[in-house]
TIGU-156779 format. One record per atom (N, C-alpha, C): x, y, z negated. Coordinates in steps of 0.1 Angstrom, whole numbers, plus 2048, in hexadecimal, padded with zeros to 3 digits. Atoms other than C-alpha are relative to their C-alpha. Layout:
XYZ/...
This chain:
8047F87EE/4950FD72E/7F57F5805/80C8057FA/4760F4742/8057F5808/7FC80A7F8/4750D5756/804806810/7FC7FB7F5/4750EB776/80C807801/7F17FD803/4970FA769/8087F6802/7F5808802/4A70DC763/8007F980D/8008067F3/4990CD783/80980880D/7F87F67F5/4AA0EB799/80F8007FB/7F2800806/4CB0EB783/8067F1806/7FC80D7FA/4CD0C578E/80380180C/8007FC7F0/4C60CC7B0/80E806807/7F27F87FB/4DF0E67B5/80C7FC7FE/7F2803806/4FB0D87A0/8017F280C/7FD8097F6/4F50B77B8/80280380F/7FE7FD7F2/4F30C87D8/8108087FF/7F37FD802/5150DC7CE/8087F2801/7F680C803/5260BB7C2/7FF7F880F/7FF8017F3/51D0AD7E4/806806808/7F77F67FA/52B0CA7F7/80F7FE7FC/7EF7FF809/54B0CA7E0/8037F4806/7F980F7FC/5500A37E7/801800811/8028027F1/54A0A780D/80E80A805/7F47F77FF/5620C5811/80C7FC7FD/7F1805805/57D0B87FD/8027F3805/7FF80A7F9/57B09780E/80480280E/7FD7FC7F3/57C0A882F/80F805802/7F27F9803/59A0BD823/80A7F97FF/7F880A803/5AD09F817/8017F680D/8038087F6/5A408B836/80B80680A/7FC7FA7F4/5B20A684D/80C80B7F9/7F67F7807/5CE0B6839/80A802808/7F67FD7F4/5E70B3853/7FC80D808/8057F77F5/5D50C386C/7FF80E7FA/8007F5805/5C90DD853/80D80B7FD/7F57F8803/5EE0E7849/80480680C/7F97FD7F1/5F80EA871/7F780D800/8067F6800/5DA101873/80280B7FA/7FC7F0809/5E211B856/80D802804/7F47FC7FC/605117861/7FF80980F/8027FC7F4/5FC122884/7FC80F7FF/8057F6802/5E913F876/7F1803802/80B7FC7FE/5C9152877/7F880080E/8058007F1/5C615689D/7FF7F4805/80480E7F9/5CA1338A6/7F47FA7F9/80C806809/5AF12988C/7F4805807/80A7FB7FB/59814089C/7FC7FF80F/8008057F2/59E1368BF/7FC7EF800/80380C800/5961138B3/7F37FB809/80F8027F8/5791058CD/7F97F77F7/80A806809/5590FA8BF/7F87FC80C/8088047F6/5480E68D9/7F37FA7FC/80A806804/5250DC8D8/7F77F5809/8088067F4/51C0CC8F9/8087FE80A/7F68027F2/52B0BE91B/7FD80A807/8027F97F6/5300D6933/7FB7FA80D/8078067F2/51C0D2955/80780880B/7FA7FD7F2/5230DB97A/7F780C806/8067F57F7/5080F0985/7FE8107F9/7FD7F4805/50C116981/7F88057F8/80A7FB80A/4EB11F96F/8017F87F5/7FD80980A/4EF101958/80D8047F9/7F47FB805/51110E951/80280A7F8/8047F680B/50612E945/7F88017F6/80880180E/4EC121930/8087F87F6/7F7808809/50810A921/80980B7F8/7F87F6807/51F12691A/7F880A7F8/8097FA80C/503139909/7FE7F87F3/7FF80680B/4FD11B8F4/80A7FF7FA/7F1802805/5221148ED/80280B7F6/7FC7F0809/5231398E0/7F57FF7F3/80D7FF80D/5011348CA/8077F77F4/7FB80A808/5141158BD/80B8067F7/7F37FA806/5351278B5/7FA80A7F3/8067F7809/51F1438A4/7FB7F97F2/80880680B/50B12A88F/80A7F97F6/7FA807808/528117883/80780F7F6/7FC7F5807/53713C877/7F68067F6/8097FB80B/517147868/7FC7F47F5/80380A80C/511126853/80B8037F7/7F37FB80D/53512F844/7FB8097F7/8027F6807/52714E83C/7F17FC7F6/80D802809/50514382E/8067F77F5/7FC80880F/516128818/8078067F6/7F87FA80C/52E142809/7F58077FA/8087F8808/50E158801/7F97F97F9/80B809808/4F51407F8/8067F87F4/7FA807809/50D12D7E4/80380A7F2/8017F480C/51514D7CF/7F28027FB/80C7FF806/4F11537CB/7FA7F37FA/80480D807/4EA12D7BF/8097FE7F2/7FA80080C/50712E7A8/7FF80C7F6/8047F3807/4FE14F799/7F27FE7F9/80B803806/4DC143794/8017F37F5/7FE80D807/4EA123782/8068087F4/7FA7FB80B/4FE13676C/7F580A7F5/8097F880B/4E3150760/7F47F47FE/80B809806/4C913175B/8087FA7F4/7FA807809/4E311F745/80380C7F4/7FD7F680C/4E9140730/7F28057FA/80F7FB802/4C314D730/7F87F67FF/80A80A802/4AF130739/7F680680C/8087FA7F7/49E146754/80880580A/7F77F97F3/4AF150777/7FB80D802/8037F07FB/4B0172786/7F780080B/8078037F5/49A1667A1/7F87F77F8/80E809804/47715379D/8057F3804/7FD8117FE/47812B79F/7FE80180B/8008017EF/46A12D7C3/80C805807/7F57FC7FC/4831437CC/80F7F87FF/7F480B7FF/49F12E7BF/8007F5805/80280A7F8/4931107CF/80180280E/7FE7FB7F1/4901227F3/80D802802/7F47FC7FF/4B212F7EC/80C7F0800/7F980E800/4C010C7E2/7FE7F880C/8038077F2/4AE0FC800/80680680E/7FA7FB7F4/4BE11281A/80E7FE7FB/7F2802802/4E010D808/8047F2804/7FD80E7FF/4DC0E9809/8027FD812/8038017F1/4D00EB832/80B802805/7F87FF7F9/4EB0FF839/80D7F87FD/7F8809802/5050EA829/8017F2806/80580B7FA/4F60CA839/805804810/7FD8007F5/4FB0D985B/80E806802/7F27FC801/51F0E8852/8097F4800/7F780B805/52C0C8842/7FF7F480A/80280B7F8/51D0AC859/80880280C/7F88017F1/5350A4879/7F4803809/8088007F7/5210B3895/7F38067FA/8097FB805/5080C287E/7F580A806/8097F67F9/4FD0DF892/7FB7FF80B/8068057F2/4F70CC8B4/7F67F77FC/80F80A802/4E20B18A1/7F58087F9/80D7FA804/4CE0C888C/7FA808809/8067F77F6/4C90DF8A8/7FC8117F8/8007EF802/4CA1078A7/7F38037FE/80F7FD801/4A41098AC/7FC7FC7F5/80580880D/49C0F188F/8048067F5/7FA7F980C/4B2103878/7FC80E7FE/8077EF7FF/4A4127882/7F37FD7F7/810800803/48011987B/7FF7FE7EE/80080280C/48C10A85B/80380B7F7/7FE7F4808/49A12884F/7F680A7FD/80B7F87FE/47E13B858/7F77FD7F7/80B80580C/467126842/8058027F3/7FD7FE80D/47D128827/7FE80E7FC/8027F3807/47B14E826/7F08027FE/80F7FD804/45414D827/7FE7F97F1/80680580E/455137808/8088067F4/7FB7FA80B/47014E7F9/7F880D7FD/8087F7804/45516A7FB/7F17FC7FF/80F806801/4351537F5/7FC8057F3/8077FE80D/41E1597D9/8037FA7F5/7FB80B808/42E13F7C6/8108057FD/7F17FC803/44F14F7C6/8018127FA/7FD7F0802/44A1777C5/7F08077FE/8117F9801/42B18E7B9/7FE80A80E/8037F87F4/41D1A47D1/80980D801/7FB7F3800/42E1C47C6/811800807/7F08037FC/4521B27CF/7FF7FD80F/8018077F2/4451A27F0/80980880A/7FB7F77F4/4511C0807/8107FE7FE/7F27FD803/4751C47F7/8067F0803/7FB811800/47A19B7F6/7FF7FD80F/8038027F4/46E199819/80D805809/7F47FA7F8/4881B4828/80E7F87FC/7F6807807/4A31A0811/8037F1806/80080E7F9/49B17F822/80280280F/7FB7FC7EE/49C190847/80C806800/7EE7FA801/4BF1A383E/8087F5800/7F5808803/4CE184834/7FA7F080B/80480E7FB/4BB167845/7FA802810/8037FF7F3/4A716F862/80480780B/7F87F97F6/4B818B874/8107FA804/7F18057FC/4DE17B872/7FF7F180A/80280C7F9/4CE15B87E/7FA80080F/8077FF7F4/4BC16889C/80B7FA80B/7F78047F8/4DA15C8B1/7FC7F2804/800810801/4D31378A8/7F87FC80C/8078057F8/4B31328BE/80480080E/7FA8017F1/4B81288E3/7F4802809/80E7FB7FA/4941318EB/7F980D7F7/8077F5805/4821528E5/7F17FB7FA/80C804804/4611408E0/8067FA7F0/80080680C/4711308BE/80380D7F9/7FD7F6805/47C1538B4/7F18077F9/80D7FB801/45815F8B9/7F77F87F6/80780B809/44713F8A7/8078047F2/7FA7FE80F/45D144889/7FF80B7F8/8037F4805/45A165884/7EF806801/810800803/43416688B/7F97FA7F3/80780580E/42F15086E/8028077F3/8017F880B/43B16B857/7F580B7FF/80F7F7802/41F183863/7F37F87FC/80C808802/408166861/8008027F0/803801811/411162839/7FE80E7FA/8037F3807/412188832/7EF7FF801/80F7FE800/3EE187840/7F77F87F6/805806809/3E516A82B/8018057F2/7FE7FA80C/3F417980D/7F780F7FC/8087F4801/3E019B813/7F47FC7FB/80E808800/3C1184814/8007FD7F4/80380980D/3C71707F5/80380D7F5/7F97F980B/3DC1897DF/7FB80F7FE/8067F2802/3D41AC7D2/80D809800/7F37F57FC/3F11C87E0/7F680C7FB/8027F4804/3EF1E97D5/7F780A80C/8037F87F4/3E81F97F9/7F77F8807/80780A7FB/3D31DC801/8087F380B/7F78097F8/3F11CA813/80580980E/7FB7F97F0/3F41E2833/8108037FE/7F17FF800/4181EB827/8097F0805/7F780C7FE/4241C7826/7FC7FB80F/8028057F1/4111BF849/80780880A/7F97FA7F5/41F1DA85B/80E8007FE/7EF7FD7FE/4411D884D/8067ED808/7FC80B7F9/43F1B0858/800801810/7FF7FF7F4/4361BB879/808807804/7F37FA7FA/4501D3880/80D7F77FD/7F4809804/4691B8872/8017F880C/7FF8097F7/45B19F88B/80480780F/7FA7F87F4/4601BC8A9/80C800802/7F17FE800/4821C389E/8097F1801/7F980F800/48F19E89B/7FD7FA80F/8058047EE/47D1948C0/80980B806/7F97F87F3/48B1B28D0/80E7FE7FE/7F3802801/4AE1AD8C2/8047F2805/7FF80E7FD/4AC1888CC/80380180E/8027FF7F4/4A21918EE/80D807806/7F37F97FD/4C01AA8F2/80E7F87FE/7F3809802/4DA1938E3/7FF7F680A/7FE80C7F6/4CE1758FA/80580780F/7FA7FA7F5/4D218E918/80D7FE800/7F2800803/4F419590B/80A7F4803/7FA80C800/4FD172906/8027FA810/8018077F3/4F216992A/80A809808/7F57FA7F8/50818593B/80B7FB7FD/7F4805803/52517A928/8067F2806/7FD80E7FD/522157933/80080180F/8017FB7F3/51B165956/810806805/7F57FD7FC/538178958/80E7F97FB/7FA809801/54E15E947/8027F680D/7FF8067F1/545149966/80580380B/7FA7FA7F6/54C15F97E/8128027FF/7F27FD800/56C169970/8097F1802/7FC80F7FF/572141971/8047FE80F/7FF8047F1/56C140996/806809806/7F67F77FC/58115E99E/80E7FC7FE/7F3806803/59F14E98D/8027F4808/7FC80E7FC/59B12F99D/801801811/7FE7F97F3/5981419C2/80D8047FF/7F37F8802/5B61559B8/80C7F6801/7F680C800/5C81359AE/8027F980E/8008097F6/5C01239CD/80680680C/7F97F87F7/5C91429E3/8117FF7FF/7F27FF804/5EB1439D4/8087F2800/7F980E7FB/5F011D9DB/8047FF80D/7FE8017F4/5EA1229FE/80A808805/7F47FA7FD/60413E9FF/80C7FD7FE/
């Protein structure tokens, strides 16, 4: 095997070993609580609260806090989904490398997927990882890895458009609920347009690269638009929850007076 292949296999097996050890240790440490959760049923498991910050008293800040807590809830479950998908990809690539000596994707893509897998595992396994790493930082990290995934060191020009759509479908679009600021979404996805322009200027595309640039621009508009819509939906949801709590408090106070 080539040195790069050996290094990739060693790094990927090491990452999986650390993750398996951390998960096994956590399961063993909390085995009694885990048995109680399993016995209580799936509904109780889904209702388990995941708190990312301390509630505040101001009404506007409460709305923002409600949106942030929901983002943390989504991030926690999305991290589980990504671990399953990326773990399957890494293990499949490992198996093919051991059998044939060459992976089913390029070496650059293999490292990008492994880095995404390791980053997601760190955020999921480390206690309070979602709050400490930061949703904005993780989204920027993920989008940068998407650029590495379709860079000139990873894919040829004829495969750029297809793999860019793949990275968008699995990473850039599903994680759009992570950023707490629209500016982060704009910056992270604008980098993909800049990268597409640079590839067009330095590489030989069949159509001059216009299709790749148009595709990246349309993906940029789609992701940013979806992010703005979802952000507004989350704000309205938090406002309704706040109003519902106020109404419940008023009804409780009125009933106590009667």
